[in-house]
C-alpha positions as CSV (number, residue, x, y, z in Angstrom):
1,M,6.0,0.7,15.5
2,K,9.6,0.8,16.8
3,G,12.7,1.9,15.0
4,S,14.7,5.1,14.4
5,T,14.1,7.6,11.7
6,I,16.9,8.1,9.2
7,S,18.6,11.5,9.4
8,S,18.9,13.7,6.4
9,S,22.8,13.6,6.5
10,S,22.9,9.8,6.6
11,C,20.4,9.5,3.7
12,R,22.4,11.8,1.4
13,R,25.4,9.4,1.7
14,T,23.2,6.2,1.2
15,I,23.5,4.2,-2.0
16,G,20.2,3.4,-3.6
17,F,16.9,3.0,-1.8
18,V,16.8,2.9,2.0
19,F,14.0,1.4,4.2
20,V,14.4,0.8,7.9
21,V,12.4,-2.0,9.5
22,G,9.7,-0.5,11.8
23,S,10.5,3.1,10.7
24,I,9.0,5.7,8.4
25,L,11.4,6.6,5.7
26,D,12.1,10.1,4.3
27,F,12.8,9.9,0.6
28,N,13.4,13.6,0.1
29,A,16.5,13.6,2.2
30,F,18.5,11.8,-0.6
31,E,16.5,12.9,-3.6
32,A,19.3,15.1,-4.9
33,N,21.8,12.2,-4.9
34,A,19.4,9.4,-5.9
35,S,21.4,6.6,-7.6
36,P,20.6,5.1,-11.0
37,F,20.3,1.3,-11.7
38,I,22.6,-0.7,-13.9
39,A,20.1,-2.5,-16.0
40,S,22.3,-5.5,-16.7
41,H,23.1,-6.1,-13.1
42,I,21.1,-5.9,-9.9
43,S,23.3,-3.2,-8.2
44,V,23.4,0.5,-7.7
45,Q,26.1,3.2,-8.5
46,R,26.7,6.6,-6.9
47,A,25.7,9.1,-9.6
48,A,23.0,11.5,-10.7
49,C,19.9,9.8,-11.8
50,P,17.7,11.5,-14.5
51,A,14.9,8.9,-14.1
52,F,14.5,9.6,-10.4
53,A,15.1,13.4,-10.6
54,A,12.3,13.5,-13.2
55,G,9.8,11.9,-11.0
56,G,10.9,8.8,-9.2
57,F,11.1,10.7,-5.9
58,G,8.6,13.4,-6.8
59,G,11.0,15.8,-8.5
60,G,9.4,18.3,-10.7
61,S,11.9,19.3,-13.4
62,K,13.3,17.0,-16.1
63,S,16.9,16.1,-16.5
64,S,19.1,18.2,-18.7
65,G,20.6,15.1,-20.3
66,S,19.7,13.7,-23.7
67,K,16.0,14.1,-24.7
68,K,13.8,11.1,-24.3
69,K,12.4,9.8,-27.5
70,K,8.7,10.0,-28.0
71,N,6.9,6.7,-27.4
72,T,5.3,5.9,-30.7
73,K,3.9,2.5,-29.6
74,K,0.2,2.0,-29.8
75,K,-1.6,2.2,-26.4
76,K,-3.1,-0.8,-24.8
77,K,-5.9,-1.2,-22.3
78,G,-4.5,-1.0,-18.8
79,G,-5.5,-1.0,-15.2
80,G,-8.9,0.5,-14.4
81,G,-10.1,0.3,-18.0
82,A,-7.9,3.2,-19.2
83,T,-5.3,3.2,-22.0
84,T,-1.6,3.2,-21.2
85,A,1.6,2.8,-23.1
86,T,3.5,-0.5,-22.9
87,N,6.8,0.2,-21.2
88,N,10.0,-1.9,-21.1
89,L,9.8,-4.2,-18.1
90,F,13.3,-5.4,-18.5
91,T,14.9,-2.2,-17.0
92,P,14.3,-0.5,-13.7
93,E,13.5,2.8,-15.4
94,G,11.0,1.0,-17.7
95,R,9.3,-0.8,-14.8
96,M,8.9,2.5,-12.9
97,D,7.6,4.3,-16.0
98,H,5.1,1.4,-16.4
99,I,4.0,1.7,-12.8
100,R,3.5,5.5,-13.2
101,S,1.5,5.0,-16.3
102,R,-0.8,2.5,-14.7
103,L,-1.2,4.7,-11.7
104,E,-2.1,7.7,-13.9
105,A,-4.8,5.5,-15.6
106,A,-6.3,4.2,-12.4
107,D,-9.6,5.7,-11.1
108,V,-9.0,6.8,-7.5
109,S,-12.1,9.0,-7.2
110,P,-13.8,6.7,-4.7
111,M,-11.4,8.0,-2.1
112,A,-12.9,11.5,-2.5
113,K,-16.4,10.2,-1.7
114,L,-18.3,12.7,0.6
115,S,-20.4,11.8,3.6
116,L,-22.5,13.8,6.1
117,M,-20.5,13.8,9.3
118,Q,-20.9,15.4,12.7
119,N,-18.1,17.8,13.5
120,N,-16.5,18.6,16.9
121,E,-19.2,21.2,17.6
122,G,-21.9,18.6,17.0
123,Q,-23.0,20.1,13.7
124,L,-23.5,18.1,10.5
125,A,-21.1,18.9,7.6
126,L,-19.9,17.2,4.5
127,D,-16.5,15.5,4.9
128,I,-14.5,12.7,3.3
129,D,-16.3,9.4,3.9
130,P,-14.2,7.6,6.6
131,N,-15.3,4.2,5.1
132,A,-14.4,5.0,1.5
133,I,-12.8,2.2,-0.4
134,C,-11.2,2.1,-3.8
135,V,-10.6,-1.1,-5.7
136,V,-8.4,-1.1,-8.9
137,D,-8.2,-4.5,-10.7
138,N,-5.5,-5.5,-13.2
139,F,-3.4,-2.7,-11.8
140,L,0.1,-3.5,-12.9
141,G,-0.4,-6.2,-15.6
142,K,0.3,-10.0,-15.7
143,E,4.1,-9.8,-16.4
144,L,5.0,-7.4,-13.6
145,I,2.7,-8.9,-10.9
146,S,4.0,-12.4,-11.7
147,A,7.6,-11.2,-11.2
148,M,6.7,-9.4,-8.0
149,R,5.1,-12.6,-6.7
150,Q,8.3,-14.5,-7.4
151,E,10.3,-12.0,-5.4
152,A,7.8,-12.2,-2.5
153,E,8.1,-16.0,-2.4
154,S,11.9,-15.7,-2.5
155,L,11.7,-13.6,0.8
156,L,9.7,-16.3,2.6
157,P,12.8,-17.7,4.5
158,T,13.5,-14.3,5.9
159,M,9.9,-13.6,7.1
160,V,8.9,-13.8,10.8
161,P,5.6,-14.3,12.6
162,S,3.5,-11.2,12.1
163,Q,2.6,-9.2,15.1
164,S,-0.4,-6.8,15.5
165,T,-2.3,-5.2,18.4
166,R,-5.8,-5.7,19.8
167,F,-7.8,-4.4,22.8
168,D,-7.8,-6.9,25.7
169,E,-11.2,-6.8,27.6
170,E,-9.7,-8.2,30.8
171,T,-6.9,-5.7,31.2
172,Q,-8.7,-2.9,29.3
173,T,-5.4,-2.2,27.4
174,V,-4.0,-2.6,23.9
175,V,-1.9,-5.7,23.7
176,A,0.4,-7.2,21.1
177,Y,-0.2,-10.6,19.7
178,E,1.2,-12.9,17.0
179,K,-1.2,-13.7,14.1
180,V,-1.4,-17.5,13.7
181,G,-0.1,-18.7,10.4
182,V,0.8,-15.2,9.1
183,L,4.5,-14.2,8.3
184,S,5.7,-10.8,7.4
185,T,8.7,-8.5,6.7
186,Q,9.3,-4.9,5.8
187,I,10.8,-4.3,2.4
188,E,14.2,-2.7,2.8
189,G,16.3,-0.7,0.4
190,G,20.0,-0.1,0.1
191,T,22.2,-2.4,-2.0
192,A,21.2,-5.6,-0.2
193,G,17.5,-4.8,0.0
194,Y,17.3,-3.9,-3.7
195,E,19.2,-7.0,-4.8
196,A,16.7,-9.1,-2.8
197,S,13.6,-7.6,-4.3
198,P,14.2,-4.9,-6.9
199,R,10.7,-4.8,-8.3
200,L,9.1,-4.6,-4.9
201,V,11.4,-1.6,-4.0
202,E,10.7,0.1,-7.3
203,Y,6.9,-0.3,-6.8
204,I,7.0,1.1,-3.3
205,V,9.1,4.2,-4.2
206,T,7.0,4.9,-7.3
207,L,3.7,4.4,-5.6
208,T,4.7,6.6,-2.6
209,S,5.4,9.6,-4.9
210,G,2.8,9.0,-7.6
211,L,-0.3,8.1,-5.6
212,S,0.2,10.8,-3.0
213,Q,0.3,13.4,-5.8
214,K,-2.7,12.0,-7.6
215,L,-4.9,11.9,-4.5
216,N,-3.7,15.3,-3.1
217,R,-5.2,16.9,-6.3
218,I,-8.7,15.7,-5.3
219,L,-8.6,15.7,-1.5
220,P,-9.0,18.5,1.1
221,E,-5.8,19.5,2.9
222,S,-6.8,17.6,6.0
223,H,-6.4,14.4,4.0
224,H,-3.2,15.3,2.1
225,L,-0.5,12.7,2.0
226,S,3.2,12.9,2.2
227,G,5.0,11.9,-1.0
228,A,8.3,11.6,0.9
229,E,7.5,9.2,3.6
230,Q,5.9,5.7,4.0
231,T,6.1,2.5,5.9
232,N,5.3,-0.9,4.4
233,K,4.8,-4.6,5.1
234,L,4.9,-7.8,3.0
235,A,2.7,-10.5,4.6
236,V,1.7,-14.0,3.7
237,C,-1.2,-16.1,5.1
238,L,0.1,-19.7,5.0
239,G,-3.4,-21.3,5.2
240,D,-4.9,-23.6,7.8
241,G,-7.3,-20.9,8.8
242,S,-4.7,-18.0,9.1
243,M,-6.6,-14.7,9.5
244,Y,-6.5,-11.1,10.7
245,D,-8.7,-10.1,13.6
246,K,-11.1,-7.2,13.2
247,H,-9.2,-3.9,13.6
248,I,-8.5,-0.3,12.5
249,D,-4.9,0.1,11.2
250,N,-4.3,3.3,13.0
251,L,-6.1,3.8,16.3
252,G,-4.3,7.1,16.9
253,G,-5.5,10.7,16.9
254,G,-4.4,14.2,17.4
255,E,-1.9,16.3,15.5
256,S,0.0,15.1,12.4
257,G,3.3,15.2,14.3
258,A,2.1,13.1,17.2
259,G,1.9,9.3,17.5
260,D,1.0,7.1,14.5
261,Q,0.9,9.2,11.4
262,R,-0.5,6.5,8.9
263,K,-3.4,8.0,7.0
264,L,-4.0,5.8,3.9
265,T,-3.5,2.1,3.4
266,A,-2.7,0.8,-0.2
267,L,-2.8,-3.0,-0.3
268,L,-1.6,-4.9,-3.4
269,Y,-2.4,-8.6,-3.7
270,L,0.3,-10.7,-5.2
271,Q,-1.7,-13.8,-6.1
272,P,-1.0,-15.3,-9.5
273,P,-2.9,-13.5,-12.4
274,G,-6.3,-15.0,-12.9
275,S,-6.4,-16.4,-9.4
276,H,-10.1,-15.7,-9.0
277,D,-11.4,-16.0,-12.6
278,G,-15.0,-17.3,-12.6
279,Q,-15.8,-15.8,-9.2
280,P,-18.3,-12.9,-8.9
281,E,-16.9,-9.4,-9.5
282,F,-16.5,-6.6,-6.9
283,P,-18.7,-5.4,-5.2
284,N,-20.7,-8.7,-5.4
285,E,-17.9,-11.1,-4.1
286,S,-18.7,-13.4,-1.2
287,V,-16.3,-15.4,1.0
288,E,-18.9,-18.2,1.1
289,D,-18.3,-18.8,-2.6
290,D,-14.6,-19.5,-2.3
291,P,-13.1,-22.3,-0.3
292,R,-9.7,-20.5,-0.2
293,G,-11.1,-17.7,1.9
294,G,-8.6,-14.9,2.8
295,Y,-11.1,-12.2,1.9
296,F,-10.8,-8.6,3.0
297,R,-14.0,-7.7,4.9
298,A,-14.9,-4.0,5.4
299,Y,-17.5,-3.3,8.1
300,D,-20.3,-0.7,7.8
301,V,-19.7,-0.6,4.0
302,P,-21.5,0.5,2.0
303,E,-24.0,1.2,4.7
304,P,-24.0,0.8,8.6
305,D,-24.3,-2.8,9.7
306,Q,-23.4,-4.1,6.2
307,V,-20.2,-6.0,5.3
308,T,-18.4,-5.8,2.0
309,C,-16.2,-8.8,1.0
310,I,-13.3,-8.2,-1.3
311,A,-11.4,-11.2,-2.8
312,P,-7.6,-11.3,-2.8
313,R,-7.4,-11.3,-6.6
314,G,-4.0,-11.2,-8.1
315,D,-3.0,-7.7,-9.3
316,R,-5.8,-6.0,-7.2
317,L,-5.0,-2.7,-5.4
318,I,-7.2,-1.8,-2.5
319,M,-7.1,1.7,-0.8
320,F,-8.8,2.8,2.3
321,W,-8.4,5.2,5.2
322,S,-6.0,3.8,7.8
323,D,-7.5,5.8,10.7
324,S,-11.1,4.9,10.3
325,L,-12.1,1.7,8.4
326,V,-12.9,-1.3,10.5
327,H,-11.9,-4.5,8.7
328,D,-10.5,-8.0,9.0
329,V,-9.4,-10.9,6.9
330,S,-11.4,-14.1,6.8
331,P,-9.8,-17.5,7.5
332,S,-7.4,-18.4,4.7
333,F,-6.9,-21.9,3.3
334,C,-4.6,-23.5,0.6
335,P,-6.5,-26.4,-1.1
336,A,-4.1,-26.2,-4.1
337,G,-1.0,-25.9,-1.9
338,E,1.6,-23.1,-2.0
339,A,0.0,-21.4,-5.1
340,D,-2.9,-20.5,-2.8
341,R,-0.8,-18.7,-0.2
342,R,-2.2,-15.2,0.2
343,F,0.6,-12.7,-0.4
344,A,-0.2,-9.0,0.2
345,L,2.1,-5.9,0.0
346,T,0.8,-3.0,2.1
347,V,2.1,0.5,1.8
348,W,1.0,3.0,4.4
349,F,1.0,6.7,3.5
350,V,1.5,9.2,6.3
351,V,-0.3,12.6,6.6
352,G,1.1,15.7,4.9
353,E,2.2,18.8,6.7
354,N,-1.3,20.0,7.6
355,G,-3.0,16.5,7.6
356,V,-5.1,15.2,10.4
357,I,-5.4,11.8,11.9
358,R,-9.0,11.0,12.9
359,A,-9.6,10.2,16.5
360,T,-11.4,6.8,16.7
361,D,-15.2,7.3,17.1
362,V,-16.4,6.2,20.5
363,E,-19.5,4.7,19.1
364,I,-17.5,2.7,16.5
365,E,-15.3,1.3,19.3
366,K,-18.4,0.2,21.3
367,K,-20.0,-1.4,18.3
368,H,-17.1,-3.3,16.9
369,F,-14.8,-3.8,19.9
370,G,-17.0,-3.5,23.0
371,T,-14.9,-0.5,24.3
372,G,-15.2,3.2,24.4
């Protein structure tokens, strides 16, 4: 991925959120001067921001301002079957609190699943399962996911043909190619980026901090994630058989500071709520049962030579390891027109200070890509 990394000095002078297309963004560089939102207008001011200092960018201490009133509302059933408080979705602070509460309620324990693996010395040892997958349904709730879908659709005129890479048998090299019928863009921050898609920006910032903290509590240090950096992509399959070829997101390897640092993929489907009502539930979903297609297919899951199909249900969050899971997206169609377009917002988390990117297994390359 091309692009320059934002320097600490420039970030401290930046208004609002900053994302750079094709770059990994460092949030901590401007955490101390994070700017608040004006709820009545989609703009940002330079000032101290208690909401972000208290957790929006991973800060630990609460603001010294006025005390926040205790929420006395009754709790409702939220994402993952847990109870969460209903937050005010009309303000940025309320939306970010809502995302945090849904994240706290979500069950992410499948990402800590252990598997018997062969280490570098050829010995068998328990390690995090490289094919672990976590699916959280009804993650954000109908109101917020519907608004995020509208924002995503509004960005369609700015999206460009999506590019990816694959191994070319003839040249024996990794080559870039355009995905047919797939458009994408990276969600940016700053004043203009926030005005274009405030809820998408709020989601990315809150998820980057909150999910990394939640997973780091249950994962070994080699799998720890940075809460200060991420990269992202908003993509849409337009139908007519648009698809993603079989691939691994990060084919890198080596130390955390070298090459592609993406460790965890968190993919949120922005289909309308109830988009797949009446279909079989995960993990018993099948692309053969749905004429719309666009299913995420995970290979060697749950066992070698098996394939798990996951429907692009609205408000569904999928997590998996960027550096190991072989997956693709089945051909996508839109029998009901634009409403069936498959929108997905992906956030890639990078490894923490002592994190490790797995080198791609030679046998996996041979099995799925005919290389190695």
